[in-house]
N, C-alpha and C positions, 0 to 999 in steps of 0.2 A: 421777817425774822431771821437773825443771823444765824451762820452755821454754829457758832460757840453756844447760843441759846438753846438751838435743837439739839446738840450734842450734850448739853448740861442737863437738859429736861430728860432725855432718853438715858443718862446715866442714874438720876435721881429716881425715875420710874423703875429702873431695874433694881436699885438699892431697895427701895421700897416693897418690890415683890420678893425679893430674897430675905430681906429682913422680916417680914410678916410670916414666912413659913419656919424662919430659924428660930424666932425668938418665943415661940410656943412650946410648951411641953409636949413630949412624945414623938415617936416616930410616924412621918407621913406615910399613909397608905393609899390613899387617892387624892387627886387634885384635879381642879377644873378650872377653866378661864372663858372668856368671851368666845375665843375660836374654837374651845373644845367640843367635841361630839359626845355622845352619849358613853358613858365610862362606869357600868355596874358589872360588878364581880360579887365576891364573897369576902367576908372578913378572915384575914389570915390566921388569926388565933382568937382565942377567947381572952376577954378584957374588957376594959373601959375604953369607949370610943369618944372623941371629942371632935365636933365640928367648929371650925375656925373660919372667918374671913381674913383677908391679908391686911385689913386694917385695924384687928383687934386682937390682943394678947388674952382676952377672955374668950371662954367658948361660947358659943352661940346655943349648942345643945350637947349634952353628955349623955350617953346610953351605955348599958351592959349588952355585949353581944356575944354569942358563942361561935367558934371558927365555924365557917361555912354559911352563916347568916347572910342574907343579901346587903350589899353596902356598895356606894358609889354615888353617881352624879348623872344626870340627864338633862336635857334642855326642855321646858315647857312648851306648849304650842305657840306661845307668844315670844319664845326666845330667852327667856329668863332661866338661869340655873337653878335646878332642885336637887337637893340631897335625897339620896333614895336608901332606905333601911327597913329591914324587917325584924320584929320582935314577936317571938312565939308564932314564927310563920306569917304574920299579918304585915303586908308591905305598908310602909308610911312614907311620906314626903315631907320635905321641909323646902318651901319655896324661898328664894332670895329675891330682894327688890331688883327691879331691872338693871339698876346701877351697880350692882355688885360684880368686881371684876375678877376676882380669885379667891377660891374657897378650898378648904383641905379638910380630910378626915384623917385623924391621928389617933394612935393607939397608946395607951399609957402601960 
């Protein structure tokens, strides 16, 4: 593979990664990718939170959270990314397919 092809592929991948996050409504509050470790914290404000993958402009999940509710991402035992959130104090997870490369929690 030529250097030009590698360079072009790398730029395209970077563009898709940045475009995915920027094309969706809301402010990004948590993100995770294949090399990310656990990143679980709390919702910074009360509002509507949406869960996106980098390849979709449409949310995978939409929930209402209060400031301080659990929110973030972690790795499952088989290495997949899982979204983590709490509704009324009950922890819930949303497991992504193994091929999912980048995910975002956004607040509107």
